[in-house]
PADRENPA-477971 format. One line per 10 residues: number of its first residue (from 1); for each residue x, y, z of N, C-alpha, C. Coordinates in Angstrom, 1 decimal, decimal comma. Each point is the difference from the previous one (the first is absolute). Layout:
N
NUM> X Y Z X Y Z X Y Z; ...
REM end
This chain:
316
1> 6,4 47,7 -0,1 -1,0 1,0 0,1 -1,3 -0,5 -0,1; -0,9 0,6 0,7 -1,4 -0,5 -0,2 -1,0 1,1 -0,3; -1,3 -0,5 -0,4 -1,0 1,1 -0,4 -1,2 0,0 0,9; 0,0 1,3 0,6 -0,7 0,1 1,1 -1,6 -0,1 -0,3; -0,4 0,0 -1,3 -1,5 0,1 -0,3 -0,6 -1,8 0,2; 1,1 -0,7 -0,2 -0,4 -1,4 0,2 -0,8 -0,4 1,1; -1,1 -0,6 -0,2 -0,7 -0,6 1,1 -0,3 -1,4 0,1; 0,3 -0,7 0,9 -0,1 -1,7 0,0 -1,1 -0,5 1,0; -0,7 -0,7 -0,8 -1,4 -0,6 0,6 0,3 -1,5 0,1; -0,3 -0,4 1,4 0,1 -1,4 0,3 -1,4 -0,6 0,0
11> -0,1 -1,1 -0,9 -1,2 -0,4 0,0 0,0 -1,6 0,2; 0,9 -0,4 1,3 0,2 -1,5 0,4 -1,4 -0,6 0,2; -0,6 0,7 1,1 -1,2 -0,5 0,4 -1,2 -0,3 -1,0; -0,2 1,2 -0,7 -1,0 0,1 -1,1 0,3 -1,1 -1,1; 1,1 0,0 -0,7 0,2 -1,2 -1,1 0,3 -1,1 0,7; 0,7 -0,2 0,8 0,4 -1,2 0,8 -1,3 -0,7 0,4; -0,9 0,8 0,4 -1,4 -0,6 0,4 -0,8 -0,8 -1,1; 0,4 0,4 -1,4 -0,8 -0,7 -0,8 0,4 -1,6 0,0; 1,0 -0,4 0,6 0,5 -1,4 -0,1 -0,5 -0,7 1,3; -0,7 0,6 0,8 -0,7 -0,7 1,3 -1,1 0,6 0,2
21> -0,8 0,7 -0,7 -1,2 0,9 0,3 0,0 0,8 1,3; 1,3 0,6 0,0 0,4 1,0 1,0 -0,1 -0,7 1,6; 0,0 -1,3 0,0 0,0 -0,5 1,4 1,3 -0,3 0,8; 0,5 1,4 -0,1 1,5 0,1 1,0 -0,6 0,5 1,1; 0,6 -0,6 1,2 0,0 0,4 1,4 0,1 1,4 0,1; -0,9 0,6 1,0 0,3 1,3 0,3 1,3 0,5 0,4; 0,4 -1,1 0,8 1,7 0,4 0,4 0,9 0,1 -1,2; -0,1 -0,9 -0,9 0,7 0,4 -1,4 0,1 1,1 -0,5; -1,5 0,5 -0,2 -0,3 1,4 -0,8 0,4 1,0 0,8; -0,1 -0,1 1,5 0,6 1,1 0,8 1,6 0,2 0,0
31> 0,6 -1,2 -0,3 1,8 0,1 0,1 0,2 0,4 -1,6; -0,6 -0,3 -0,9 0,2 0,5 -1,2 -0,6 1,6 0,0; -0,8 0,4 0,5 -0,2 1,4 0,0 1,1 0,7 1,0; 0,2 -0,4 1,0 1,2 0,6 0,9 1,5 0,0 -0,8; 0,0 -0,9 -0,9 1,4 -0,1 -0,6 0,0 0,9 -1,1; -1,0 0,1 -0,8 -0,3 0,9 -1,1 0,0 1,5 0,6; -0,6 0,3 1,1 -0,3 1,1 0,6 1,4 0,7 0,5; 1,0 -1,0 0,2 1,4 0,6 0,8 0,8 0,1 -1,4; -0,4 -0,7 -1,1 1,3 -0,1 -1,0 0,2 1,2 -1,0; -1,2 0,8 0,3 0,2 1,3 -0,8 -1,1 -0,3 -1,4
41> -0,3 -0,7 0,0 -1,0 -0,3 -1,4 -1,0 1,0 0,3; -0,7 0,6 -1,3 -1,0 1,0 0,0 -1,3 -0,4 0,2; -0,4 -1,3 -0,4 -1,3 -0,5 0,2 0,2 -1,4 0,4; -1,3 -0,4 0,5 -0,1 -1,5 0,3 -1,4 -0,2 -0,5; -0,3 -1,0 -0,8 -1,2 -0,6 -0,6 -0,5 -1,2 1,0; -0,9 0,2 0,7 -0,3 -1,0 0,9 -1,1 -1,0 -0,5; -0,7 0,4 -1,1 -0,9 -0,9 -0,5 -1,0 0,5 -0,7; -1,2 -0,6 -0,2 -1,1 0,6 -0,9 -1,0 0,5 0,9; -1,0 1,0 -0,7 -1,0 0,4 0,4 -1,3 -0,9 -0,5; -0,2 -1,1 0,3 -1,1 -0,6 -0,6 -1,5 -0,2 0,8
51> -0,8 -0,1 -0,8 -1,4 0,4 0,6 -0,5 -1,7 0,7; -0,3 0,3 1,1 0,0 -1,2 1,0 -1,3 -0,9 -0,5; -1,0 0,6 -1,0 -1,3 -0,7 -0,4 0,4 -0,7 -1,0; 1,3 0,2 -0,6 0,6 -0,9 -1,2 1,2 -1,2 0,6; 0,7 0,3 1,0 0,9 -0,9 0,6 -0,3 -0,1 1,4; 0,4 -1,3 0,2 -0,5 -0,3 1,6 1,1 0,0 0,8; 0,0 0,4 1,4 1,2 0,0 0,8 0,0 -1,3 0,5; 1,1 -0,5 0,1 0,4 -1,3 0,7 0,3 -1,0 -1,4; -0,7 0,1 -1,2 0,6 -0,2 -1,1 1,3 0,8 -0,5; 0,0 1,5 0,1 1,1 0,7 -0,1 0,3 1,0 1,3
61> 1,3 0,1 0,1 0,6 0,6 1,1 -0,4 1,5 0,1; 0,2 0,6 1,1 -0,6 1,4 0,3 0,8 1,0 -0,9; 1,1 -0,1 -0,9 0,8 1,0 -0,7 -0,9 -0,4 -1,3; -0,9 -0,7 -0,3 -0,6 0,1 -1,3 -1,2 1,1 0,2; -0,2 0,4 1,1 -1,1 0,9 0,3 0,4 1,3 0,3; 0,9 0,1 0,9 0,7 1,1 0,4 -0,9 1,2 0,8; -0,9 -0,6 0,8 -0,8 1,0 0,6 0,6 0,7 1,0; -0,2 1,3 0,6 0,8 0,7 0,8 0,2 -0,7 1,3; -0,8 -1,1 0,3 0,4 -0,5 1,2 1,1 -1,3 -0,3; -0,2 -0,3 -1,0 1,0 -1,1 -0,6 1,3 0,8 0,1
71> 0,1 1,2 -0,7 1,3 0,8 0,0 0,8 0,4 1,3; -1,5 0,4 0,9 0,6 0,3 1,3 0,5 -0,9 0,8; -0,2 -1,4 -0,4 0,4 -1,1 0,8 1,4 -0,3 -0,5; 0,5 0,6 -1,3 1,4 -0,2 -0,2 0,8 1,2 0,3; -0,4 1,1 0,0 0,9 1,2 0,1 -0,2 0,3 1,5; -1,0 -0,2 0,6 0,2 0,5 1,5 0,2 1,5 0,1; 1,0 -0,1 0,9 0,3 1,4 0,6 1,2 0,2 -0,8; 0,8 -0,4 -0,7 1,1 0,0 -1,0 0,0 1,4 -0,6; 0,8 0,7 0,1 0,3 1,2 -0,5 0,1 -0,2 -1,6; -0,6 0,3 -0,9 0,0 -0,4 -1,2 1,2 0,8 -0,7
81> 1,0 -0,4 -0,8 1,0 0,5 -0,6 -0,5 0,0 -1,6; -0,6 -1,3 -0,2 -0,3 -0,3 -1,4 -1,5 0,3 -0,3; -0,4 0,2 -0,9 -1,6 0,2 -0,6 -0,7 -1,3 -0,2; -1,1 -0,1 0,4 -0,6 -1,1 -0,2 -0,9 -0,1 -1,5; 0,1 -1,3 -0,7 -0,6 0,0 -1,2 -0,7 -1,0 0,2; -1,4 0,0 -0,9 -0,6 -1,5 -0,3 -0,5 0,2 -1,5; -0,2 -1,4 -0,3 -0,4 -0,1 -1,4 -1,4 -0,3 0,0; -0,8 0,8 -1,2 -1,4 -0,3 -0,3 -0,2 -0,5 -1,2; -0,7 -1,0 -0,3 -0,5 -0,5 -1,2 -1,0 0,4 -0,3; -0,4 0,3 -1,4 -1,2 0,5 -0,4 -0,9 -0,8 0,0
91> -1,3 0,4 0,4 -1,1 -1,1 0,5 0,0 -0,9 1,2; 1,1 0,2 0,6 0,2 -0,8 1,2 -0,1 0,9 1,4; -0,4 1,3 -0,3 -0,2 1,1 1,4 -0,8 1,1 -0,5; -0,6 0,8 0,8 -0,8 1,0 -0,2 1,0 1,2 0,4; 0,5 0,7 -1,0 0,7 1,4 0,4 -0,8 0,9 0,7; -1,4 0,1 -0,4 -0,8 1,0 0,6 -0,2 -0,3 1,7; 0,2 -1,0 0,2 -0,2 -0,6 1,6 1,0 0,2 1,0; 1,2 0,4 -0,8 1,3 0,2 0,8 -0,2 1,2 0,9; 0,5 -0,1 0,9 0,3 1,3 1,0 1,1 0,8 -0,5; 0,0 1,2 0,1 1,1 1,1 -0,2 1,4 -0,6 0,4
101> 1,0 0,8 -0,5 1,2 -0,3 0,3 0,4 0,5 1,3; -0,7 1,0 0,2 0,1 0,8 1,4 -0,2 -0,8 1,3; -0,9 -1,3 -0,5 -0,5 -1,0 1,2 0,6 -1,4 -0,3; 1,0 -0,2 -0,8 0,5 -1,0 -0,5 1,5 -0,2 0,4; 0,5 -1,6 0,3 1,1 0,0 0,0 0,7 -0,2 -1,2; -0,6 0,1 -1,2 0,5 -0,2 -1,2 0,2 1,1 -0,7; 1,3 0,4 -0,6 0,3 0,9 -0,6 -0,3 0,0 -1,8; 0,5 -1,1 -0,7 -0,1 -0,3 -1,2 -0,8 -1,2 -0,3; -1,0 0,2 -1,1 -0,9 -1,0 -0,5 0,6 -0,2 -1,4; 0,3 -1,4 -0,1 0,5 -0,3 -1,5 -1,3 -0,6 -0,8
111> -0,1 0,3 -1,2 -1,2 -0,5 -0,8 0,5 -0,8 -1,0; -0,2 -1,4 -0,1 0,7 -0,7 -0,8 -1,1 -0,2 -1,4; 0,4 0,1 -1,1 -0,9 0,3 -1,1 0,4 -0,7 -1,4; -0,7 -0,6 -0,6 0,6 -0,5 -1,4 -0,6 1,2 -1,0; 0,7 0,1 -1,3 -0,3 1,1 -0,9 -1,3 0,2 -0,2; -1,1 -1,1 0,0 -1,2 -0,2 -0,3 -0,8 0,8 0,9; 0,6 0,1 1,3 -0,7 0,6 1,0 0,3 1,4 0,5; 0,9 0,8 -0,9 0,8 1,0 0,5 -1,3 1,1 0,5; -0,8 0,3 -0,8 -1,2 0,8 0,2 -0,5 -0,3 1,8; -0,3 -1,0 0,2 -0,3 -0,4 1,5 1,1 0,4 0,8
121> 1,3 -0,2 -0,4 0,9 0,1 1,0 0,2 1,7 0,1; -0,2 0,7 -0,9 0,2 1,5 -0,1 -1,3 0,5 1,0; -1,2 -0,5 -0,2 -1,0 0,3 1,1 0,4 -0,3 1,3; 0,7 -1,0 0,4 0,1 -0,5 1,2 1,0 1,0 0,6; 1,3 0,2 -0,8 1,1 0,7 0,7 -0,5 1,3 0,3; -0,9 0,7 -0,8 -0,5 1,4 0,0 -1,0 0,1 1,4; -0,6 -1,0 0,1 -0,7 -0,2 1,3 1,1 -0,2 1,4; 0,7 -0,7 -0,4 1,1 -0,3 1,2 0,9 1,3 0,1; 0,3 0,7 -1,0 0,8 1,2 0,4 -1,0 1,1 0,7; -1,3 0,0 -0,3 -0,7 1,0 0,7 -0,3 -0,2 1,5
131> 0,2 -1,2 0,3 0,1 -0,4 1,3 1,4 0,0 0,7; 0,8 0,5 -0,8 1,3 0,3 0,6 1,2 -0,9 -0,2; -0,4 -1,2 -0,6 1,2 -1,0 -0,1 0,8 0,3 -1,1; 1,3 -0,4 0,2 0,9 -0,1 -1,2 -0,4 -1,2 -0,7; 0,0 0,0 -1,6 -0,3 -0,9 -0,7 0,8 -0,7 -1,1; -0,1 -1,2 -0,5 0,7 -0,4 -1,1 -0,9 -0,7 -0,7; 0,3 -0,1 -1,5 -0,6 -1,1 -0,7 1,0 -0,7 -0,6; -0,3 -1,4 0,4 0,9 -1,1 -0,4 -0,5 -0,7 -1,3; 0,7 0,4 -1,1 -0,5 -0,5 -1,4 0,5 -1,3 0,0; -0,7 -1,1 0,2 0,3 -1,6 -0,2 0,2 -0,4 -1,3
141> 0,9 -1,1 0,0 0,2 -0,8 -1,3 0,3 0,9 -1,0; 0,8 1,1 -0,2 0,3 0,7 -0,8 0,7 -0,7 -1,3; 0,8 -1,1 0,4 0,4 -0,9 -1,0 -0,9 -0,3 -1,2; -1,5 -0,2 0,1 -0,9 -0,5 -0,5 -0,7 1,3 -0,6; 0,5 1,3 0,3 -0,9 1,2 -0,6 0,3 0,1 -1,5; -0,9 0,3 -0,5 0,2 0,7 -1,5 0,3 1,1 0,2; 1,2 0,7 -1,0 0,6 1,2 0,3 -1,0 1,0 -0,2; -1,0 0,2 -0,8 -0,9 1,2 -0,1 -0,9 0,0 1,1; -0,3 -1,1 0,6 -0,9 0,0 1,2 0,7 0,6 1,1; 1,2 -0,5 0,4 0,8 0,6 1,0 0,3 1,6 -0,3
151> 0,2 0,3 -1,2 0,5 1,4 -0,2 -1,6 0,8 0,4; -1,0 -0,5 -0,6 -1,3 0,9 0,3 -0,2 -0,2 1,7; 0,2 -1,1 0,6 0,0 -0,1 1,5 0,7 1,0 0,6; 1,1 0,0 -0,4 1,1 1,1 0,9 -0,3 1,4 -0,3; -0,6 0,3 -1,1 -0,6 1,3 -0,3 -1,0 0,2 0,8; -1,0 -0,8 0,0 -1,4 0,1 0,8 0,5 0,1 1,6; 0,9 -0,7 0,5 0,4 0,3 1,4 0,5 1,4 0,2; 1,0 0,5 -0,9 0,5 1,3 0,1 -1,0 1,0 0,1; -0,9 -0,2 -1,0 -1,2 1,0 -0,2 -1,1 0,1 1,0; -0,6 -1,2 0,3 -0,9 -0,2 1,0 -0,1 -0,3 1,5
161> 1,4 -0,6 0,1 0,1 -0,2 1,5 0,6 1,0 0,9; 0,0 -0,3 1,4 0,7 1,0 0,9 0,9 -1,2 0,7; 0,4 -1,1 -0,6 0,9 -1,0 0,4 1,5 0,6 0,2; 0,7 -0,4 1,3 1,3 0,4 0,2 1,1 -0,9 -1,0; -0,1 -1,3 0,1 1,1 -1,0 -0,5 -0,8 -0,9 -0,8; 0,6 -0,3 -1,4 -0,5 -1,0 -0,7 1,1 -1,1 -0,3; -0,4 -1,0 0,3 1,1 -1,1 0,1 0,0 -0,9 -1,2; 1,1 -0,3 -0,5 0,4 -0,9 -1,1 0,0 -1,3 0,9; -0,8 -1,1 -0,6 0,0 -1,1 0,7 0,2 -1,4 -0,8; 1,3 -0,5 0,0 0,4 -1,1 -0,7 -0,9 -1,3 0,9
171> -1,1 -0,5 -0,3 -0,9 -0,6 0,5 0,4 -1,6 -0,1; 0,6 -0,2 -1,2 0,4 -1,4 -0,3 1,4 -0,3 0,1; 0,6 1,0 0,3 1,5 -0,1 0,0 0,6 -0,3 -1,5; -0,6 0,6 -0,8 0,5 -0,4 -1,5 0,8 1,1 -0,6; 0,1 1,2 0,7 1,1 1,2 -1,0 1,2 -0,3 0,4; 0,9 0,6 -1,0 1,3 0,2 0,1 0,5 1,4 0,1; 1,1 0,1 0,2 0,5 1,5 0,6 -0,4 1,1 -1,2; 0,4 -0,5 -1,2 -0,6 0,9 -1,3 -1,2 0,4 0,0; -1,0 -1,0 0,4 -1,5 0,3 0,1 -0,2 0,8 1,0; 0,4 -0,1 1,3 0,0 0,9 1,2 0,4 1,3 -0,6
181> 1,0 0,3 -0,5 0,6 1,2 -0,3 -1,0 0,9 -0,9; -0,5 -1,0 -1,1 -0,9 0,8 -1,0 -1,3 0,2 0,7; -0,7 -0,7 0,9 -0,9 0,3 0,4 -0,2 1,0 1,3; 1,4 0,1 0,5 0,1 0,9 1,4 0,0 1,5 -1,1; 0,8 0,0 -1,0 0,1 1,3 -1,0 -1,4 0,4 -0,3; -0,9 -0,8 -0,3 -1,2 0,0 -0,6 -1,0 0,7 1,3; 0,0 -0,6 1,2 -0,7 0,3 1,0 0,2 1,6 0,4; 1,4 0,1 0,1 0,7 1,4 0,7 -0,6 1,1 -1,3; 0,1 -0,4 -1,4 -0,4 1,0 -0,8 -1,5 0,4 0,0; -0,9 -1,2 0,3 -1,4 0,2 0,1 -0,6 0,5 1,1
191> 0,7 0,1 1,0 -0,4 0,4 1,4 1,0 1,0 0,7; 0,3 1,3 -0,7 0,8 0,8 0,2 -0,4 0,5 1,7; -1,2 0,1 0,4 -0,1 0,6 1,4 -0,3 -1,2 1,0; 0,2 -1,3 -0,3 0,1 -1,2 1,0 1,5 -0,4 0,1; -0,2 -0,6 1,3 1,0 -1,0 0,2 -0,1 -1,4 -0,6; 1,2 -0,8 -0,4 -0,3 -1,3 -0,5 0,6 -0,9 0,9; -0,6 -1,4 0,1 0,7 -1,1 0,9 0,2 -1,1 -0,6; 0,6 -0,9 0,5 0,4 -1,4 -0,8 -0,5 -1,0 1,0; -0,5 -1,1 -0,3 -0,4 -1,1 0,6 0,4 -1,3 -0,9; 1,1 -0,5 0,4 0,6 -1,0 -0,9 0,0 -1,5 0,6
201> -0,4 -1,0 -0,8 -0,1 -1,3 0,4 1,1 -0,8 -0,5; 0,4 -1,3 0,8 1,3 -0,4 -0,2 0,0 -1,2 -0,6; -0,9 -0,4 -0,8 0,1 -1,3 -1,0 1,2 -0,1 -0,7; 0,7 0,8 -0,5 1,2 -0,2 -0,7 1,2 0,5 1,0; -0,3 0,3 1,1 1,1 0,5 0,7 0,6 1,2 -0,5; -1,2 0,7 -0,4 0,5 1,4 -0,3 -0,8 1,1 0,7; -0,7 -0,3 1,0 -0,5 1,0 0,9 0,7 1,2 0,5; 1,2 -0,3 0,4 1,0 0,7 0,6 0,7 0,8 -1,0; 0,4 -0,6 -1,2 0,7 0,9 -1,0 -0,9 0,7 -0,8; -1,5 -0,1 -0,1 -0,8 0,7 -0,7 -0,4 1,2 0,8
211> 0,1 -0,1 1,3 -0,4 1,0 1,0 1,3 1,0 0,0; 1,4 -0,4 -0,1 1,0 0,9 -0,4 -0,3 0,7 -1,3; -0,3 -0,8 -1,1 -0,2 0,8 -1,0 -1,2 0,9 -0,1; -1,0 -0,1 0,7 -0,7 1,1 0,3 0,5 1,1 0,8; 0,9 -0,4 0,9 0,4 1,4 0,7 0,9 0,7 -1,3; 0,7 -0,7 -0,6 0,8 0,7 -1,0 -0,7 0,9 -0,8; -1,4 -0,4 -0,4 -1,0 0,6 -0,7 -0,8 1,0 0,8; 0,7 0,3 1,4 -0,8 1,3 0,7 -1,4 -0,4 0,5; -0,2 -1,5 0,0 -1,1 -0,4 1,0 0,1 0,3 1,3; -0,7 0,5 1,0 0,4 0,3 1,2 -0,6 -0,9 1,1
221> -1,2 -0,7 -0,3 -0,7 -1,0 1,1 0,4 -1,4 -0,3; 0,5 -0,5 0,9 0,7 -1,3 -0,2 -0,6 -1,1 1,0; -0,6 -1,2 -0,3 -0,5 -0,8 0,6 0,9 -1,2 0,4; -0,2 -0,6 1,2 1,0 -1,0 0,4 -0,5 -0,8 1,0; 0,2 -1,3 0,2 -0,4 -0,8 1,1 1,3 -0,8 0,8; -0,4 -0,3 1,2 1,2 -0,8 0,7 0,1 -1,2 -0,7; 1,4 -0,3 -0,4 0,3 -1,4 -0,5 -1,0 -0,2 -1,1; -0,4 1,1 -0,7 -0,6 -0,1 -1,3 -1,3 -0,7 0,0; -0,7 -0,1 1,3 -1,2 -0,7 0,1 -1,2 0,4 -0,8; -0,8 -0,6 -0,5 -1,1 0,6 -0,7 -0,8 -1,2 -0,8
231> -0,8 0,4 -0,7 -0,7 -1,0 -0,7 0,7 -0,8 -1,0; 0,0 -1,3 -0,2 1,0 -0,8 -0,7 1,5 0,1 0,0; 0,4 0,7 -1,3 1,4 0,2 0,2 0,7 1,3 0,9; -1,2 0,6 0,4 0,3 1,3 1,0 0,6 1,2 -0,5; 0,5 0,6 0,6 0,4 1,6 -0,5 1,6 0,3 0,3; 0,2 1,3 -0,3 1,4 0,5 0,4 0,3 0,0 1,4; 1,0 -0,9 0,3 0,4 -0,2 1,3 0,3 1,5 0,7; -0,7 0,4 1,2 0,3 1,3 0,6 1,5 0,1 0,3; 0,3 -1,0 1,0 1,6 0,1 0,3 0,8 0,5 -1,2; 0,0 -0,6 -1,2 0,9 0,3 -1,1 -0,3 1,5 -0,4
241> -1,3 0,4 -0,3 -0,3 1,2 -0,2 0,5 1,0 1,0; -0,1 -0,2 1,2 0,6 1,2 1,2 1,6 -0,1 -0,3; 0,5 -1,3 -0,3 1,5 0,3 0,0 0,6 0,5 -1,3; -1,0 -0,1 -1,1 0,6 0,8 -1,1 -0,3 1,4 0,1; -0,9 0,6 0,7 -0,2 1,1 -0,1 0,8 1,2 0,8; 0,8 -0,6 0,9 1,4 0,8 0,7 -0,5 1,3 0,7; -1,5 0,0 0,2 -0,4 1,3 0,6 0,2 -0,3 1,7; 0,5 0,8 0,6 0,5 -0,2 1,6 -1,3 0,2 0,7; -1,2 0,2 -0,5 -1,2 -0,1 0,8 -0,6 -1,4 0,1; 0,3 -0,7 -1,0 -0,2 -1,4 0,3 0,8 -0,9 1,0
251> -0,4 -0,6 0,8 0,7 -1,2 0,7 -0,4 -1,3 -0,1; 0,8 -0,9 -0,8 -0,4 -1,2 -0,2 0,1 -1,2 1,2; 0,5 0,5 1,1 0,1 -0,8 1,2 -1,2 -0,5 0,4; -1,0 1,0 0,3 -1,4 -0,7 0,4 -0,7 -1,1 -0,9; 0,3 0,3 -1,3 -0,3 -1,0 -1,1 0,5 -1,4 0,3; 1,3 0,2 -0,1 0,9 -1,3 0,3 -0,4 -0,7 1,4; -0,4 0,6 0,8 -0,5 -0,4 1,4 -1,3 -0,8 -0,2; -1,0 0,4 -0,6 -1,3 -0,7 -0,2 0,1 -0,9 -1,2; 1,1 0,1 -0,8 0,1 -1,3 -0,9 0,6 -1,0 0,9; 0,9 0,2 0,9 0,5 -1,1 0,8 -1,0 -0,7 0,8
261> -0,8 1,0 0,6 -0,9 -0,5 1,1 -1,3 -0,6 -0,4; -0,3 0,2 -1,2 -1,7 -0,4 -0,7 0,3 -0,4 -1,3; 0,7 0,5 -0,9 0,0 -0,4 -1,5 0,5 -1,4 -0,4; 1,3 -0,3 0,7 0,5 -1,3 0,0 -1,1 -1,2 0,1; -0,6 0,1 1,1 -0,9 -1,0 0,4 -1,3 0,0 -1,1; -0,5 1,4 -0,1 -1,1 0,1 -0,8 0,1 -0,6 -1,2; 1,2 0,1 -0,8 0,3 -0,5 -1,3 0,0 -1,7 0,2; 0,0 -0,6 1,2 -0,3 -1,3 -0,1 -1,3 -0,4 0,0; -1,0 0,7 0,0 -1,4 -0,2 0,2 -0,6 0,7 -1,1; 0,6 1,0 -0,6 -0,8 0,6 -1,0 1,1 0,1 -1,3
271> -0,6 -0,6 -1,2 1,2 0,2 -1,1 -0,2 1,2 -0,8; 1,0 0,8 -0,3 -0,1 1,3 -0,9 1,4 0,0 -0,5; 0,0 0,9 -1,2 1,3 0,3 -0,6 0,1 -0,9 -1,4; 1,4 0,3 -0,4 0,2 -0,7 -1,2 0,0 -1,4 -0,2; -1,0 -0,8 -0,8 0,3 -1,3 -0,2 -0,4 -0,3 -1,5; 0,3 -1,1 -0,6 -0,3 -0,2 -1,3 -1,2 0,3 -0,6; -1,0 -0,6 0,6 -1,5 0,3 -0,6 -0,1 1,5 0,0; 0,5 0,9 0,9 -0,4 1,4 -0,2 0,7 0,7 -0,8; 1,4 -0,7 -0,3 0,9 0,5 -1,2 -0,8 -0,2 -1,2; -0,5 -1,1 -0,3 -0,7 -0,5 -1,1 -1,3 0,9 -0,4
281> -0,7 0,5 1,1 -1,0 0,9 -0,4 0,5 1,4 -0,1; 1,0 0,4 0,5 0,5 1,1 -0,5 0,5 0,3 -1,2; 0,7 -1,2 -0,5 0,8 0,3 -1,2 -1,2 -0,2 -1,1; -1,2 -0,7 0,3 -1,3 0,0 -0,9 -0,7 1,1 0,3; 0,3 1,0 0,8 -1,0 1,2 0,4 -1,4 -0,5 0,5; 0,0 -0,9 0,7 -1,3 -0,6 0,6 -0,2 0,2 1,5; -1,3 0,2 0,3 -0,2 0,2 1,4 0,5 -1,1 0,8; 0,5 0,2 1,3 0,6 -1,3 0,7 -0,9 -0,9 0,5; -1,3 0,1 -0,2 -1,0 -0,9 0,7 0,5 -1,6 -0,3; 0,3 -0,1 -1,3 0,3 -1,4 -0,6 1,4 -0,4 0,8
291> 0,6 0,8 0,2 1,4 -0,4 0,9 -0,4 -0,6 1,3; -0,8 1,0 0,6 -0,6 -0,2 1,4 -0,7 -1,4 0,1; -1,0 0,1 -1,0 -0,5 -1,6 -0,1 1,1 -1,2 0,2; 0,8 0,1 -0,9 0,8 -1,2 -0,2 1,0 -0,2 1,2; 0,4 1,1 0,8 0,9 -0,1 1,1 -0,9 -0,5 1,1; -1,3 0,0 -0,1 -0,6 -0,6 1,2 -0,7 -1,4 -0,5; 0,6 -0,7 -0,9 -0,5 -1,2 -0,4 1,3 -1,0 0,0; -0,4 -1,0 -0,5 1,0 -1,2 0,3 1,1 0,0 -1,3; -0,4 0,8 -1,0 0,9 0,4 -1,3 0,9 1,1 0,1; 0,1 0,5 1,4 0,7 1,3 0,1 1,3 0,0 -0,5
301> 0,8 -0,9 -0,3 1,3 0,0 -0,5 0,2 -0,7 -1,4; -1,3 0,1 -0,7 -0,1 -0,9 -1,3 -0,1 1,3 -0,9; 1,2 0,6 -0,4 0,4 1,4 -0,5 -0,2 -0,2 -1,6; 0,2 -0,8 -0,7 0,1 -0,4 -1,4 -1,7 0,0 -0,3; -0,4 -0,9 0,7 -1,6 -0,2 -0,3 -0,8 1,2 0,1; 0,3 0,8 1,3 -0,6 1,3 0,1 0,2 1,0 -1,2; 1,3 0,1 -0,4 0,2 0,9 -0,9 -0,6 -0,6 -1,7; -0,1 -1,1 -0,2 -0,7 -0,4 -1,0 -1,6 0,2 0,1; -0,3 -0,3 1,2 -1,7 0,4 0,1 -0,1 1,5 -0,3; 0,7 0,8 0,4 -0,3 1,3 -0,1 0,2 0,6 -1,3
311> 1,1 -0,6 -0,7 0,5 0,5 -1,3 -1,1 -0,7 -1,1; -0,6 -1,0 0,2 -1,1 -0,5 -0,8 -1,1 0,7 0,3; -0,2 0,4 1,2 -1,4 0,7 0,3 0,2 1,3 -0,8; 1,1 0,4 -0,1 0,1 1,7 -0,4 -0,1 -0,2 -1,4; 0,3 -1,1 -0,8 0,0 -0,3 -1,4 -1,3 -0,1 -0,6; -0,9 -0,7 0,8 -1,2 -0,5 -0,2 -1,1 1,2 -0,6
REM end
């Protein structure tokens, strides 16, 4: 049996691009788009909507910016079976400068926000909804949130925003299934008129399991990436998720094909996924930047000293 309300969003290029400043070749991005478009996945997030006055082309690839021309270059004349999503970080783009949805390739705009910025996120999604876009608010670092602040933020989103989906984001890969279950129930109870989504990180090899736990608790929007590519420890592997869902609308074969043609070699050049430093930041509920730094150093496999350093800093 399968639940028809479930929507799957592939964020391979958007999240994977955090490992290489989105400097993927256009051909690779096209092949990922074509594979996801054929697979029955509902959305593909191709990148960010970033202000070109703040970020320089050349230092970052086209999917950091996702201009209409950038998107046209990837989509071409392909008939879209999946919707196009982009992520927008608060302060890194101007929502008022965006063209209406009716003139854009983009269907969904996802706004990433910490709890302290929830007022700004609400203002942005309300502007984007007025322009015709589907919207989400992705509440980041929820494992660091104080419960009363999270409760207030969810209440405010329900009362003051027009957002379509609110995402539970395990930014540090720190949460276990019991916590996911508790938070999923909290989000669903606080947001009776919205959909809820899950974006899980794989620091403790729990991204897939925690996504399943979310499904059990009636979360309907599910993020995944091909081979789990993403910042640091990466995300819930899309191929595992499609295999689990058992919905005949999903076809895993295009995903396996692009895995074979591109991601085997890509992994030789870009490191992502479960490693001990990312595991350590996960169990300590810390941002993975420290793990990323050590993995790019000559001390990349000095696990004990890394653990001692982080635990000493945490206790100071």
